[in-house]
C-alpha angles and dihedrals in degrees: 000000000000119000092251093048088052089051090053089050089055091046090052090059089066098050114122096255092049098052098040108127096009093112113064130205096004096140113017116193118218129209123191117223096181139343087284108030132062135163138207140183120260129195128199142153119246118184089342094308124112110241122192125191143150124253128198122211131197105224093206100049099023090227118149135203141161114285096209142332100288093175090059090051092051091048092052092045092051098229143036121286128241099257139255095018140127137045127258119208129163094340096316121109111196122192143149123237129174090351094307128112116228137185119201113199097215097194095046092035091227125144117212132184115229132201120260117271127224115317124257089255092065130082113211125204119240091252089051091233100109133049127190127196137169118243121178090345096306134099123254124185127203125200102217093203096063099014092235115152122210127194108226103182135030106182103067116125142169110301090006103066134143125258094357131116139257105254108227115100118042095346096127091040090057090053093046094050095043095245109164118216114231111221114264097248123146108196124207113240091250092051093233099109139024136195117223138155145214119230116214112203098145092123096038112119124239138246125200141224125188116210106206105163131092121261135166120283099027118135094191136036090220109130115255122229119218121192129192136171120256129163122217126206091255091061122104124245094262090053096059121080112265126192118213117198124233131186119220126206115202098198096044090040091222136133115201131184116254096209098214118133113289122253122236105231146182111197122348132326105226130044136137091263104029124038136167097202143033134204126231110247092246091056092235097121145354128224133211138173110232112206119200123227111285092022097260095125135036126183125199103220129191115206119197124212090250090062097255119128142195131201106222101180139003122202118198137187129184090221113025141313118237098229133136093018097153103238106030109059142022144098112243107310090338106103103218130069099235140091145166121238119250091252088055091231102109133046121199114201132178116226139171093205089122093044100254110065116256134177114248128198122225135185100244093211102046098025090230115153109237094192141269120316101194122058127257120264099042131081115235112214137157118015110229101182143342116215112182105304094341119102120201112199144157117252133190136183090059115162098235099054126097092225122037091216093062108114122214132179119260136168135207137170117252090249090058097255131125098027110181140172108229105182109044102178116118102246146065113304131203110195143178124195118202137140091007089302132117117208108192132183113186136174145146133219087263097037125064118231121280123189121207138173124227137172118252090264090058097255111148119249105170147310110266102191144333125217118257110222097164096116093043090057090047088058089060100263111167118214107233121239116228119223141181126214135172128250119225090261095049105264120142109242123196132212148143132244126205115204122225112264092238093045116178115170090215093060131079120233134195116241129228118202110204105202138181109177100191115133098215096075144008123260103206109097112248095180132051117279092358117183098166096258094279115136117248096010123141119250113259092003092296094299089128091062092043089052089059089056094053105271132125114221138201138190114196135176115216127191117303102055122122125241096066102073140274098293094053094043094046093065079087095060111117084351107094086133087062087072095217097302104334087155088056090056089057095042096053097050093095089051090052090049089054091050094041110028092183092072114107106215091188088067107051121149132183137198141171146152130239104342084010090054088054091047091049095053089043091052093049091049102037098038103028093154092056104042114051102174129028139178113199117186128185091347125178091220095171116041092203088071099051131090112293093224093067103033097045090055089071107018095041124220115343115295111164095210092055097039093052088065086069093059107104091184089075088070097052093115089066098065113124106149135058114288127185116195119195132178138172113239089216095051108140094174103054109020115235087234087078091066093038090057090053091047090051092050092050091049091050088050089051092237126157114236141139129247139172137170127222102215096199099037128103124194094307094085095146090066093057112106094213091052092048091054094045091049091053091045091052095055093042093050099043106024103032088030091215132135114271112231123222105262134147128209118207 
């Protein structure tokens, strides 16, 4: 075996499908049985065999014991369970395995098969009595006690249906993979009312995919055309999908329009993970935050069960509001950090008006601001729980952390008193607060997860479990090193470096810059083994595999990311083409060379997907003397052709002069290095036309480059085995300048 083939063999060990399950107990999930007892799933190796079982903990005493005989369950089932999975309640453990529902009677040690529950296309009320589905664009409700079905609406139609979704991103992928859309129904806690919506996309223009590959059941090899709706920034208001709210009454069997302003939307409005509204606990009303097109205005709106509504507060910004940015705000599944108290007297609203986000208190009747709740100097983020007048929330930009984006749990009373930090460890924390107990899993890119239990005042009770990464390290995983550098204008910038596997300080190594460039999140991993939550993706953007081949790798966040306040984030305003600090990446390279003398700045490569694909092509064209080799996959290379929801957030409403700055094809003449462009033909997030336009521009400029299409692939190009191998090959061939061995990844 040649040296390079051996390196590829070592790289293959770190591919996503080869390291799955090698890290144990990284994200334990907790289920409460009572106000005192909860359980979680634990994994460990015994005599070389993976053992999985459930443990129960007494929150008062901290004592732990086995929940039930898991080994007996596995023996009766005939194979190991997907883990953790299932719910235990009063001696019954219910779970689903291989498409079958089971109930294990833990006291009797008896395994029973159970009938299927409601389908994924049905929304079930909290009391399990009512079910709602969409048929031919309208809503139908079934009373499960008598089996009677009632039609609730009569005016649904194609492209203007109830409880559906705007097509745009991933719409065709969901159809291809058989993913069923659950109706967009938000039930009141008492099951008597529900909030829903109707999405009007009748005038929304279409995009196209051509399916050219073979698959089972086809009677012809003729290519199949898929169409889906997607609005661009240039489109008028009546051409973008708009969601109109409706209130449903179970007893009256009516659905009435709310009448509040519609919400621009991409996808649906209500899901278990991602929700645009939240009910008061007494079921008397529901609130939502309506965000205007281009994110310059947001209105906290209270909707009553009779369909009337009131706007209690409107927040405005002359550039853009940092709201609904995935990781940094929210309250449970509700995706904004705001709420109204149960007595309806006080509104709590998160705002960046003073740069770092704070919670502010308002009189809900008069709208008067009663002052800030959280102290200056920290950034208030996601709300974890509200207990009486105490707010538990995640906060970043705290002075004693090594990275300002690290989030830790704090609490404060609604009047601004008794502020306290509850989880002091220097890292990124994921917390739940329930029954006066904090369950906290924290980690860093260079520190494996640890899970601890605290009382609600932050006092330590015990460590629950620590992750086991032994087998991951045995595969060759390299713990990243975190670093800090300075931007040209003096900002601290944070990143990670992964050393080459064969590191020798006397040698020189080429550098790969793994970039994203989207302004809605940061790219530098803040938690251990972070891959952004996207199935099939490589850890650390594949830098671990590249390290095995002889490369050093960095991930760096430049100016323009969220999580560090308005000023830092707003470097992205009217600057999407800046790719979240691409210029910072170039500027700090000499500093990195000073920190790490083994880096060869004459051999710098770059790669990324989606916004990272855009940033890669931009880097190769704007900084051709810095970046010598690039791999750009699924890139939105011209912002005029991407979904209006995302682009308008940062560029504002369509202005041709500004938007043209986001057209990378205009720089095609600048290409000097080796550029590989890749796109999935079935990409229903970033249309393949984006890459085709760049290809066309490079051809017209008579530039040499490489390009291939993945006929079956959607937007998740980085998870494709063929792409992963070709990406590695490209950097080995043109940056290492070594012969590529014949290897295959599957």
